[in-house]
TIMI-2910 file (N, C-alpha, C, CB; in pm, 1 decimal, decimal comma, always signed):
<rs>
+----------+----------+----------+----------+----------+----------+----------+----------+----------+----------+----------+----------+------+
!      n_x !      n_y !      n_z !     ca_x !     ca_y !     ca_z !      c_x !      c_y !      c_z !     cb_x !     cb_y !     cb_z ! resn !
+----------+----------+----------+----------+----------+----------+----------+----------+----------+----------+----------+----------+------+
!  -3880,7 !   +264,0 !  +3684,5 !  -3819,1 !   +391,3 !  +3718,3 !  -3798,7 !   +475,2 !  +3592,5 !  -3685,2 !   +369,0 !  +3790,6 !  Met !
!  -3908,5 !   +528,1 !  +3543,0 !  -3902,7 !   +606,4 !  +3420,1 !  -3820,6 !   +734,0 !  +3436,7 !  -4042,7 !   +641,3 !  +3374,4 !  Ala !
!  -3806,8 !   +779,8 !  +3559,4 !  -3732,1 !   +903,7 !  +3579,8 !  -3586,7 !   +878,9 !  +3619,9 !  -3800,3 !   +987,7 !  +3685,4 !  Asp !
!  -3541,0 !   +753,8 !  +3609,4 !  -3404,6 !   +720,4 !  +3648,4 !  -3305,1 !   +751,6 !  +3537,6 !  -3395,3 !   +573,9 !  +3686,2 !  Ala !
!  -3180,7 !   +765,1 !  +3578,5 !  -3068,8 !   +771,0 !  +3485,9 !  -3003,7 !   +632,9 !  +3491,2 !  -2966,1 !   +887,5 !  +3522,7 !  Leu !
!  -2991,1 !   +567,4 !  +3377,2 !  -2929,0 !   +436,1 !  +3372,0 !  -2778,4 !   +453,9 !  +3360,5 !  -2984,5 !   +352,4 !  +3253,6 !  Leu !
!  -2705,0 !   +396,7 !  +3455,5 !  -2559,0 !   +404,0 !  +3457,4 !  -2505,8 !   +266,8 !  +3417,0 !  -2504,6 !   +447,3 !  +3599,4 !  Ile !
!  -2433,3 !   +263,1 !  +3305,2 !  -2377,4 !   +137,6 !  +3254,9 !  -2225,5 !   +149,5 !  +3262,5 !  -2425,7 !   +106,8 !  +3107,3 !  Val !
!  -2168,6 !    +92,3 !  +3367,6 !  -2025,7 !   +110,7 !  +3397,3 !  -1974,6 !    -12,6 !  +3469,9 !  -2001,2 !   +239,4 !  +3483,1 !  Glu !
!  -1869,2 !    -75,3 !  +3417,1 !  -1815,8 !   -196,9 !  +3478,6 !  -1721,6 !   -169,9 !  +3595,7 !  -1743,8 !   -277,9 !  +3375,0 !  Asp !
!  -1662,7 !    -53,0 !  +3603,6 !  -1571,3 !    -20,5 !  +3713,2 !  -1652,0 !    +13,3 !  +3839,2 !  -1478,0 !    +98,4 !  +3673,9 !  Asp !
!  -1634,7 !    -69,4 !  +3942,4 !  -1712,9 !    -52,8 !  +4065,6 !  -1697,6 !    +85,2 !  +4127,7 !  -1672,5 !   -157,1 !  +4166,4 !  Asp !
!  -1574,2 !   +135,6 !  +4134,1 !  -1549,5 !   +265,4 !  +4196,7 !  -1616,2 !   +378,4 !  +4118,5 !  -1399,1 !   +291,0 !  +4207,8 !  Asp !
!  -1601,9 !   +376,0 !  +3988,1 !  -1662,6 !   +481,4 !  +3905,4 !  -1814,9 !   +474,4 !  +3915,3 !  -1617,5 !   +468,2 !  +3757,0 !  Ile !
!  -1870,4 !   +353,1 !  +3907,0 !  -2016,1 !   +336,8 !  +3915,2 !  -2068,4 !   +387,6 !  +4050,3 !  -2055,3 !   +188,0 !  +3894,8 !  Arg !
!  -1999,7 !   +350,7 !  +4157,6 !  -2040,9 !   +395,1 !  +4291,6 !  -2032,7 !   +546,5 !  +4302,9 !  -1953,4 !   +329,4 !  +4400,1 !  Thr !
!  -1924,6 !   +606,1 !  +4252,6 !  -1910,0 !   +751,6 !  +4256,1 !  -2020,6 !   +820,2 !  +4176,2 !  -1772,7 !   +792,7 !  +4201,7 !  Asn !
!  -2051,5 !   +767,1 !  +4059,5 !  -2159,4 !   +826,0 !  +3978,5 !  -2292,5 !   +821,3 !  +4052,6 !  -2171,9 !   +752,6 !  +3843,9 !  Leu !
!  -2322,5 !   +708,0 !  +4113,4 !  -2447,8 !   +696,1 !  +4189,4 !  -2450,6 !   +799,0 !  +4302,0 !  -2464,1 !   +552,7 !  +4247,2 !  Val !
!  -2341,4 !   +811,8 !  +4375,9 !  -2336,0 !   +906,7 !  +4487,5 !  -2352,1 !  +1050,3 !  +4438,8 !  -2203,9 !   +891,9 !  +4563,9 !  Glu !
!  -2279,1 !  +1087,2 !  +4334,9 !  -2285,5 !  +1223,2 !  +4281,7 !  -2426,4 !  +1255,2 !  +4231,3 !  -2182,9 !  +1241,5 !  +4168,3 !  Ile !
!  -2481,9 !  +1165,3 !  +4154,4 !  -2613,2 !  +1191,8 !  +4094,7 !  -2724,3 !  +1190,4 !  +4198,8 !  -2643,4 !  +1089,2 !  +3986,2 !  Leu !
!  -2717,1 !  +1098,8 !  +4294,4 !  -2817,3 !  +1094,6 !  +4401,0 !  -2810,7 !  +1222,6 !  +4483,2 !  -2796,1 !   +971,0 !  +4491,8 !  Thr !
!  -2689,2 !  +1266,0 !  +4515,0 !  -2670,1 !  +1390,3 !  +4590,4 !  -2728,0 !  +1511,1 !  +4515,6 !  -2520,6 !  +1412,7 !  +4618,3 !  His !
!  -2730,1 !  +1503,5 !  +4382,4 !  -2782,3 !  +1613,6 !  +4301,1 !  -2927,7 !  +1592,7 !  +4259,6 !  -2696,8 !  +1631,1 !  +4177,9 !  Asn !
!  -2997,1 !  +1500,6 !  +4327,1 !  -3140,6 !  +1485,8 !  +4309,4 !  -3186,4 !  +1391,1 !  +4199,4 !  -3197,2 !  +1615,8 !  +4283,8 !  Gly !
!  -3095,2 !  +1314,0 !  +4143,5 !  -3132,6 !  +1220,1 !  +4037,8 !  -3152,7 !  +1080,5 !  +4094,3 !  -3025,9 !  +1217,4 !  +3927,8 !  Tyr !
!  -3248,0 !  +1007,8 !  +4038,5 !  -3264,1 !   +866,2 !  +4068,9 !  -3175,4 !   +790,9 !  +3970,9 !  -3415,4 !   +819,9 !  +4058,7 !  Arg !
!  -3111,5 !   +686,6 !  +4017,7 !  -3019,4 !   +612,1 !  +3933,2 !  -3055,3 !   +464,4 !  +3929,4 !  -2876,6 !   +629,8 !  +3982,2 !  Thr !
!  -3014,1 !   +401,2 !  +3821,1 !  -3024,4 !   +256,8 !  +3805,9 !  -2889,3 !   +209,7 !  +3754,6 !  -3142,3 !   +215,2 !  +3708,5 !  Ala !
!  -2801,8 !   +162,2 !  +3842,4 !  -2667,3 !   +121,0 !  +3800,3 !  -2662,9 !    -25,7 !  +3757,2 !  -2567,5 !   +144,2 !  +3913,6 !  Pro !
!  -2591,8 !    -51,9 !  +3647,6 !  -2565,4 !   -188,1 !  +3601,1 !  -2418,6 !   -197,6 !  +3562,1 !  -2658,2 !   -226,6 !  +3480,6 !  Val !
!  -2367,0 !   -321,4 !  +3550,3 !  -2223,2 !   -339,5 !  +3532,4 !  -2178,2 !   -367,2 !  +3389,1 !  -2178,2 !   -450,3 !  +3618,2 !  Thr !
!  -2271,1 !   -390,2 !  +3295,9 !  -2230,7 !   -414,0 !  +3157,3 !  -2350,1 !   -395,0 !  +3064,4 !  -2171,4 !   -556,0 !  +3140,9 !  Asn !
!  -2323,3 !   -402,4 !  +2935,6 !  -2427,9 !   -379,1 !  +2837,4 !  -2539,1 !   -482,1 !  +2839,4 !  -2368,6 !   -374,9 !  +2702,6 !  Gly !
!  -2505,6 !   -607,5 !  +2867,4 !  -2608,5 !   -711,0 !  +2873,6 !  -2705,5 !   -682,2 !  +2988,4 !  -2544,3 !   -850,7 !  +2890,9 !  Ala !
!  -2652,2 !   -640,8 !  +3103,3 !  -2739,0 !   -603,8 !  +3215,8 !  -2824,2 !   -482,0 !  +3179,7 !  -2654,6 !   -574,5 !  +3342,4 !  Glu !
!  -2766,8 !   -387,4 !  +3106,6 !  -2842,2 !   -269,4 !  +3064,9 !  -2959,8 !   -309,3 !  +2976,3 !  -2750,8 !   -170,4 !  +2990,8 !  Ala !
!  -2935,7 !   -396,6 !  +2878,6 !  -3042,4 !   -437,6 !  +2788,1 !  -3149,7 !   -516,9 !  +2862,5 !  -2985,3 !   -520,7 !  +2672,7 !  Met !
!  -3109,3 !   -598,5 !  +2960,3 !  -3206,1 !   -671,9 !  +3042,2 !  -3290,5 !   -573,6 !  +3123,9 !  -3133,5 !   -772,5 !  +3136,1 !  Ala !
!  -3226,0 !   -472,9 !  +3181,3 !  -3297,4 !   -369,1 !  +3256,4 !  -3399,2 !   -299,5 !  +3166,5 !  -3198,1 !   -265,8 !  +3315,2 !  Tyr !
!  -3358,3 !   -263,9 !  +3047,0 !  -3445,1 !   -189,2 !  +2955,2 !  -3563,5 !   -271,0 !  +2905,8 !  -3365,1 !   -141,0 !  +2836,8 !  Leu !
!  -3553,7 !   -402,2 !  +2910,2 !  -3665,5 !   -488,3 !  +2869,3 !  -3779,0 !   -486,1 !  +2969,8 !  -3617,7 !   -630,8 !  +2850,3 !  Lys !
!  -3747,4 !   -463,5 !  +3098,1 !  -3850,9 !   -473,6 !  +3201,2 !  -3884,9 !   -341,6 !  +3269,9 !  -3807,9 !   -571,7 !  +3304,2 !  Ile !
!  -3815,0 !   -234,1 !  +3235,6 !  -3841,4 !   -102,1 !  +3294,3 !  -3874,7 !     -2,2 !  +3184,1 !  -3719,4 !    -52,8 !  +3376,9 !  His !
!  -3945,9 !   +103,6 !  +3219,8 !  -3969,5 !   +210,2 !  +3120,8 !  -3836,2 !   +272,5 !  +3079,8 !  -4065,5 !   +319,6 !  +3178,1 !  Pro !
!  -3831,1 !   +333,4 !  +2962,0 !  -3705,9 !   +398,0 !  +2919,3 !  -3659,4 !   +501,0 !  +3022,1 !  -3724,1 !   +465,5 !  +2781,9 !  Pro !
!  -3530,2 !   +506,3 !  +3048,2 !  -3477,3 !   +603,7 !  +3143,5 !  -3474,2 !   +743,5 !  +3083,1 !  -3337,1 !   +563,2 !  +3188,9 !  Pro !
!  -3449,5 !   +841,1 !  +3168,4 !  -3436,1 !   +980,2 !  +3122,0 !  -3310,8 !   +997,9 !  +3038,4 !  -3433,4 !  +1077,1 !  +3241,0 !  Arg !
!  -3207,7 !   +918,7 !  +3069,6 !  -3078,5 !   +932,6 !  +3004,0 !  -2996,2 !   +809,5 !  +3039,0 !  -3005,5 !  +1064,8 !  +3047,2 !  Leu !
!  -2902,2 !   +774,3 !  +2951,0 !  -2811,3 !   +662,7 !  +2977,3 !  -2668,4 !   +716,6 !  +2980,1 !  -2826,9 !   +549,8 !  +2869,1 !  Ile !
!  -2596,6 !   +685,8 !  +3088,0 !  -2453,0 !   +712,4 !  +3097,4 !  -2385,6 !   +580,4 !  +3063,0 !  -2409,8 !   +766,4 !  +3242,2 !  Leu !
!  -2309,4 !   +579,0 !  +2955,5 !  -2260,8 !   +453,3 !  +2899,2 !  -2109,2 !   +449,1 !  +2884,4 !  -2324,7 !   +429,7 !  +2765,4 !  Leu !
!  -2047,7 !   +354,0 !  +2952,2 !  -1906,4 !   +325,5 !  +2932,4 !  -1893,0 !   +248,8 !  +2800,8 !  -1846,4 !   +243,9 !  +3053,2 !  Asp !
!  -1781,5 !   +261,5 !  +2733,9 !  -1761,4 !   +189,2 !  +2607,4 !  -1692,0 !    +55,6 !  +2627,2 !  -1680,7 !   +273,9 !  +2511,2 !  Leu !
!  -1587,9 !    +52,7 !  +2708,5 !  -1508,0 !    -67,9 !  +2726,0 !  -1557,4 !   -147,8 !  +2846,3 !  -1359,5 !    -32,2 !  +2742,9 !  Met !
!  -1637,1 !   -251,8 !  +2817,3 !  -1692,8 !   -335,8 !  +2922,9 !  -1692,6 !   -481,4 !  +2877,0 !  -1836,6 !   -290,1 !  +2960,3 !  Met !
!  -1690,7 !   -574,0 !  +2972,8 !  -1703,0 !   -715,6 !  +2936,1 !  -1849,0 !   -749,6 !  +2902,1 !  -1651,7 !   -806,5 !  +3051,8 !  Pro !
!  -1871,0 !   -864,7 !  +2850,4 !  -2001,0 !   -922,5 !  +2817,2 !  -2063,6 !   -855,2 !  +2695,7 !  -2094,9 !   -911,9 !  +2936,1 !  Val !
!  -2097,2 !   -727,7 !  +2707,1 !  -2152,9 !   -649,3 !  +2595,7 !  -2101,0 !   -507,6 !  +2612,2 !  -2312,1 !   -653,1 !  +2593,2 !  Met !
!  -2020,1 !   -461,6 !  +2516,4 !  -1957,7 !   -330,7 !  +2531,8 !  -2052,3 !   -216,7 !  +2490,6 !  -1829,4 !   -324,4 !  +2449,2 !  Asp !
!  -2006,2 !    -95,6 !  +2510,5 !  -2087,4 !    +22,1 !  +2482,4 !  -2124,1 !    +37,7 !  +2335,8 !  -2015,6 !   +143,9 !  +2527,8 !  Gly !
!  -2033,8 !     -2,8 !  +2246,5 !  -2064,2 !     +5,5 !  +2103,1 !  -2183,8 !    -83,8 !  +2070,2 !  -1940,5 !    -35,6 !  +2017,7 !  Trp !
!  -2185,1 !   -204,3 !  +2126,5 !  -2296,2 !   -297,7 !  +2102,6 !  -2426,8 !   -243,1 !  +2161,0 !  -2264,5 !   -436,3 !  +2163,8 !  Glu !
!  -2417,8 !   -181,1 !  +2276,7 !  -2536,2 !   -120,5 !  +2337,7 !  -2590,8 !     -9,9 !  +2247,8 !  -2502,9 !    -64,4 !  +2478,0 !  Val !
!  -2502,8 !    +75,3 !  +2197,5 !  -2546,9 !   +183,6 !  +2109,8 !  -2619,1 !   +128,8 !  +1986,4 !  -2427,1 !   +269,6 !  +2067,2 !  Met !
!  -2564,0 !    +26,1 !  +1925,0 !  -2628,7 !    -35,5 !  +1808,2 !  -2766,5 !    -90,3 !  +1845,1 !  -2540,4 !   -148,5 !  +1750,8 !  His !
!  -2777,1 !   -155,8 !  +1961,2 !  -2904,2 !   -212,3 !  +2005,6 !  -3007,5 !   -102,9 !  +2034,0 !  -2882,9 !   -297,9 !  +2130,5 !  Ala !
!  -2964,3 !     +7,0 !  +2093,3 !  -3056,0 !   +117,1 !  +2123,1 !  -3109,9 !   +179,8 !  +1995,1 !  -2985,9 !   +223,5 !  +2208,2 !  Leu !
!  -3022,6 !   +205,8 !  +1900,8 !  -3063,1 !   +268,4 !  +1774,8 !  -3159,4 !   +178,6 !  +1698,0 !  -2940,2 !   +299,9 !  +1688,5 !  Val !
!  -3141,9 !    +48,0 !  +1709,6 !  -3226,3 !    -47,6 !  +1637,6 !  -3362,0 !    -69,0 !  +1703,3 !  -3155,3 !   -179,7 !  +1626,3 !  Ala !
!  -3380,9 !    -17,6 !  +1824,6 !  -3505,0 !    -38,4 !  +1898,7 !  -3584,4 !    +92,2 !  +1901,5 !  -3475,7 !    -88,6 !  +2043,4 !  Asn !
!  -3696,5 !    +95,8 !  +1832,6 !  -3776,4 !   +218,6 !  +1821,3 !  -3819,5 !   +272,6 !  +1957,7 !  -3899,7 !   +192,7 !  +1735,4 !  Ala !
!  -3841,1 !   +185,9 !  +2055,0 !  -3884,5 !   +229,6 !  +2187,6 !  -3771,6 !   +293,1 !  +2268,6 !  -3941,8 !   +112,4 !  +2264,1 !  Ala !
!  -3646,3 !   +269,3 !  +2226,3 !  -3531,8 !   +320,1 !  +2302,4 !  -3446,0 !   +418,9 !  +2225,3 !  -3446,4 !   +206,0 !  +2346,7 !  Leu !
!  -3466,2 !   +428,7 !  +2095,4 !  -3380,2 !   +512,3 !  +2010,8 !  -3382,6 !   +659,3 !  +2051,3 !  -3422,3 !   +499,4 !  +1866,1 !  Ala !
!  -3489,9 !   +704,2 !  +2117,1 !  -3502,1 !   +845,8 !  +2156,8 !  -3430,7 !   +878,1 !  +2288,3 !  -3648,7 !   +882,9 !  +2169,4 !  His !
!  -3387,5 !   +776,8 !  +2361,9 !  -3325,6 !   +799,9 !  +2492,4 !  -3186,1 !   +858,8 !  +2471,7 !  -3318,2 !   +667,7 !  +2575,1 !  Val !
!  -3158,4 !   +975,5 !  +2530,4 !  -3025,5 !  +1035,4 !  +2515,2 !  -2918,2 !   +950,7 !  +2582,4 !  -3024,1 !  +1176,7 !  +2573,4 !  Pro !
!  -2803,1 !   +940,6 !  +2516,2 !  -2689,9 !   +864,2 !  +2569,0 !  -2569,1 !   +956,8 !  +2579,2 !  -2657,9 !   +740,3 !  +2478,6 !  Val !
!  -2509,3 !   +958,1 !  +2698,0 !  -2381,6 !  +1026,1 !  +2717,8 !  -2278,0 !   +917,1 !  +2737,9 !  -2385,7 !  +1126,8 !  +2840,5 !  Ile !
!  -2180,5 !   +914,4 !  +2649,7 !  -2073,1 !   +815,9 !  +2658,2 !  -1967,5 !   +866,5 !  +2755,5 !  -2010,8 !   +788,2 !  +2518,3 !  Val !
!  -1923,4 !   +778,2 !  +2844,4 !  -1813,2 !   +805,9 !  +2936,5 !  -1697,6 !   +718,4 !  +2893,0 !  -1853,0 !   +779,0 !  +3087,4 !  Leu !
!  -1586,6 !   +779,3 !  +2854,9 !  -1476,8 !   +698,9 !  +2802,5 !  -1340,9 !   +756,2 !  +2838,3 !  -1488,7 !   +686,6 !  +2653,0 !  Ser !
!  -1249,3 !   +667,2 !  +2865,9 !  -1111,0 !   +705,2 !  +2887,9 !  -1028,5 !   +689,7 !  +2761,5 !  -1051,0 !   +622,6 !  +2999,5 !  Gly !
!  -1094,8 !   +661,0 !  +2650,5 !  -1025,5 !   +630,6 !  +2525,4 !   -993,2 !   +753,3 !  +2441,8 !  -1107,9 !   +536,7 !  +2444,2 !  Ala !
!  -1005,2 !   +872,0 !  +2496,8 !   -972,6 !   +992,5 !  +2420,6 !  -1095,4 !  +1054,9 !  +2357,3 !   -870,9 !   +960,5 !  +2313,3 !  Gly !
!  -1073,9 !  +1139,4 !  +2258,1 !  -1182,4 !  +1213,3 !  +2194,5 !  -1255,4 !  +1125,2 !  +2093,4 !  -1128,4 !  +1339,8 !  +2125,9 !  Asp !
!  -1370,9 !  +1076,7 !  +2133,5 !  -1450,8 !   +988,8 !  +2049,2 !  -1581,0 !  +1054,4 !  +2004,8 !  -1480,8 !   +860,1 !  +2122,7 !  Leu !
!  -1594,7 !  +1185,1 !  +2026,9 !  -1723,0 !  +1251,0 !  +2003,8 !  -1776,5 !  +1225,4 !  +1863,7 !  -1709,7 !  +1399,9 !  +2026,7 !  Met !
!  -1695,4 !  +1239,4 !  +1762,8 !  -1744,8 !  +1220,8 !  +1626,7 !  -1793,6 !  +1077,4 !  +1605,8 !  -1634,9 !  +1255,0 !  +1524,7 !  Gln !
!  -1718,3 !   +981,2 !  +1655,5 !  -1758,0 !   +841,0 !  +1640,2 !  -1887,4 !   +809,9 !  +1712,6 !  -1648,6 !   +749,8 !  +1691,0 !  Glu !
!  -1899,6 !   +854,9 !  +1837,7 !  -2020,1 !   +820,9 !  +1914,0 !  -2141,5 !   +899,0 !  +1865,0 !  -1997,9 !   +847,6 !  +2062,8 !  Val !
!  -2121,5 !  +1017,3 !  +1809,7 !  -2234,2 !  +1090,2 !  +1751,5 !  -2291,7 !  +1015,3 !  +1632,4 !  -2191,1 !  +1230,9 !  +1709,3 !  Gln !
!  -2206,5 !   +951,5 !  +1554,5 !  -2254,5 !   +872,6 !  +1442,1 !  -2343,4 !   +757,8 !  +1488,6 !  -2137,1 !   +818,5 !  +1362,0 !  Leu !
!  -2319,9 !   +709,9 !  +1610,6 !  -2402,6 !   +604,3 !  +1666,8 !  -2524,0 !   +658,6 !  +1742,2 !  -2319,8 !   +518,4 !  +1758,9 !  Leu !
!  -2532,8 !   +789,0 !  +1758,2 !  -2649,6 !   +847,3 !  +1822,4 !  -2629,3 !   +904,8 !  +1960,7 !  -2752,5 !   +747,6 !  +1830,2 !  Gly !
!  -2508,5 !   +905,3 !  +2013,8 !  -2485,7 !   +964,3 !  +2145,5 !  -2494,7 !  +1116,5 !  +2136,8 !  -2348,1 !   +921,2 !  +2201,8 !  Ala !
!  -2543,2 !  +1178,5 !  +2245,0 !  -2556,5 !  +1323,7 !  +2247,3 !  -2430,1 !  +1392,2 !  +2296,9 !  -2673,5 !  +1363,5 !  +2334,2 !  Val !
!  -2346,0 !  +1317,7 !  +2371,1 !  -2223,6 !  +1376,0 !  +2425,6 !  -2125,6 !  +1265,6 !  +2459,6 !  -2253,7 !  +1462,1 !  +2550,1 !  Ala !
!  -1999,4 !  +1304,3 !  +2470,7 !  -1894,4 !  +1212,8 !  +2512,8 !  -1809,7 !  +1286,0 !  +2616,3 !  -1807,4 !  +1163,7 !  +2390,7 !  Cys !
!  -1802,2 !  +1229,3 !  +2734,1 !  -1725,7 !  +1290,9 !  +2842,2 !  -1610,4 !  +1198,3 !  +2877,0 !  -1815,3 !  +1318,9 !  +2967,5 !  Ile !
!  -1489,8 !  +1252,7 !  +2877,8 !  -1371,3 !  +1173,9 !  +2904,8 !  -1356,6 !  +1138,9 !  +3051,8 !  -1249,9 !  +1247,2 !  +2858,0 !  Gly !
!  -1290,0 !  +1027,5 !  +3075,9 !  -1254,1 !   +985,8 !  +3211,3 !  -1107,0 !  +1019,2 !  +3231,2 !  -1282,0 !   +832,2 !  +3234,7 !  Lys !
!  -1069,5 !  +1066,8 !  +3346,6 !  -1158,9 !  +1099,6 !  +3457,1 !  -1244,6 !  +1220,1 !  +3421,4 !  -1078,9 !  +1126,8 !  +3585,7 !  Pro !
!  -1369,3 !  +1216,5 !  +3463,8 !  -1462,7 !  +1320,8 !  +3423,7 !  -1467,5 !  +1435,2 !  +3524,1 !  -1601,1 !  +1262,4 !  +3406,0 !  Phe !
!  -1500,6 !  +1551,2 !  +3471,3 !  -1523,0 !  +1670,2 !  +3552,0 !  -1668,2 !  +1666,1 !  +3596,6 !  -1490,1 !  +1802,5 !  +3472,5 !  Asn !
!  -1692,9 !  +1668,1 !  +3726,4 !  -1828,6 !  +1654,5 !  +3779,6 !  -1919,6 !  +1765,7 !  +3727,6 !  -1826,1 !  +1655,9 !  +3933,0 !  Val !
!  -1869,7 !  +1887,7 !  +3724,0 !  -1951,0 !  +1999,0 !  +3674,9 !  -1991,8 !  +1980,0 !  +3529,9 !  -1875,5 !  +2129,5 !  +3690,0 !  Gly !
!  -1898,2 !  +1937,3 !  +3446,6 !  -1928,7 !  +1913,9 !  +3305,0 !  -2027,9 !  +1799,8 !  +3289,7 !  -1800,4 !  +1883,3 !  +3226,1 !  Ala !
!  -2012,4 !  +1696,5 !  +3370,5 !  -2106,2 !  +1583,9 !  +3365,9 !  -2246,7 !  +1628,9 !  +3404,4 !  -2059,4 !  +1470,8 !  +3459,3 !  Leu !
!  -2259,2 !  +1701,1 !  +3513,7 !  -2391,3 !  +1748,4 !  +3558,2 !  -2452,9 !  +1844,1 !  +3456,8 !  -2380,3 !  +1817,7 !  +3695,0 !  Leu !
!  -2371,7 !  +1929,1 !  +3396,3 !  -2422,0 !  +2019,7 !  +3292,3 !  -2477,7 !  +1940,6 !  +3174,2 !  -2310,2 !  +2114,9 !  +3244,5 !  Asp !
!  -2405,4 !  +1837,8 !  +3132,0 !  -2450,6 !  +1756,2 !  +3019,0 !  -2578,8 !  +1681,4 !  +3052,9 !  -2341,6 !  +1656,9 !  +2977,6 !  Ala !
!  -2587,2 !  +1628,6 !  +3173,6 !  -2709,6 !  +1558,0 !  +3214,9 !  -2827,4 !  +1654,8 !  +3214,9 !  -2692,1 !  +1493,8 !  +3356,0 !  Ile !
!  -2807,4 !  +1771,8 !  +3272,5 !  -2914,4 !  +1872,2 !  +3276,8 !  -2958,0 !  +1911,9 !  +3136,0 !  -2868,2 !  +1996,6 !  +3354,6 !  Glu !
!  -2863,0 !  +1922,4 !  +3047,5 !  -2893,3 !  +1964,6 !  +2910,3 !  -2969,6 !  +1858,0 !  +2831,3 !  -2764,5 !  +1999,1 !  +2837,4 !  Arg !
!  -2932,7 !  +1730,9 !  +2849,0 !  -2985,0 !  +1627,0 !  +2762,3 !  -3089,0 !  +1534,1 !  +2821,7 !  -2875,6 !  +1547,5 !  +2715,8 !  Tyr !
!  -3100,5 !  +1526,5 !  +2953,9 !  -3194,3 !  +1431,7 !  +3014,1 !  -3337,6 !  +1466,3 !  +2977,1 !  -3178,4 !  +1429,7 !  +3166,3 !  Ala !
!  -3414,3 !  +1362,4 !  +2949,3 !  -3555,9 !  +1382,1 !  +2922,9 !  -3622,4 !  +1429,1 !  +3052,9 !  -3622,4 !  +1250,4 !  +2868,9 !  Leu !
!  -3731,3 !  +1504,3 !  +3043,6 !  -3799,6 !  +1549,2 !  +3165,3 !  -3842,9 !  +1431,9 !  +3251,6 !  -3921,0 !  +1634,5 !  +3129,6 !  Pro !
!  -3841,8 !  +1452,4 !  +3383,1 !  -3886,1 !  +1347,1 !  +3473,9 !  -4034,5 !  +1319,3 !  +3453,2 !  -3858,5 !  +1386,0 !  +3620,6 !  Ala !
!  -4070,0 !  +1193,3 !  +3468,6 !  -4211,4 !  +1154,3 !  +3448,5 !  -4295,7 !  +1199,9 !  +3565,4 !  -4225,0 !  +1001,3 !  +3430,7 !  Ala !
+----------+----------+----------+----------+----------+----------+----------+----------+----------+----------+----------+----------+------+
</rs>
C-alpha cells in the first residue's frame, strides 16, 4: 500500500478515530499499535505517503521509530507528523526529522491540513 498513511498509535480509540477520519477524507490507512509493528510493516510494504506517529508507546516508542527511519535510506524521505499529548515538542521532533507536531487532543482540520501539505503524492 504505497499510497497509505501509516498510523502508529497505541491508544485504540485514537487509532480508530484516525482511521475513520482519514478514510472518510479519501485516504487509505495502515494502522499499527506500536513502533515495532510499524517497523515490521515497513519491512514488507512500500514506503507510505506519510507516517502519523505517537511518541509514548510500549514496545518501541516514537523516538526510537524516528531514529530508525532517519537511519534507513529507503525510509528517511517519508514525512512524519508526530501526534503527542506531551506539549510543544516541535523543536525536538524537527531535530529528528519530523515535518510537524500536532498536539492531542488534535484539531481535525489542522491534522487534515498538515497531511495535505506534507503527504507524498499517491502512487
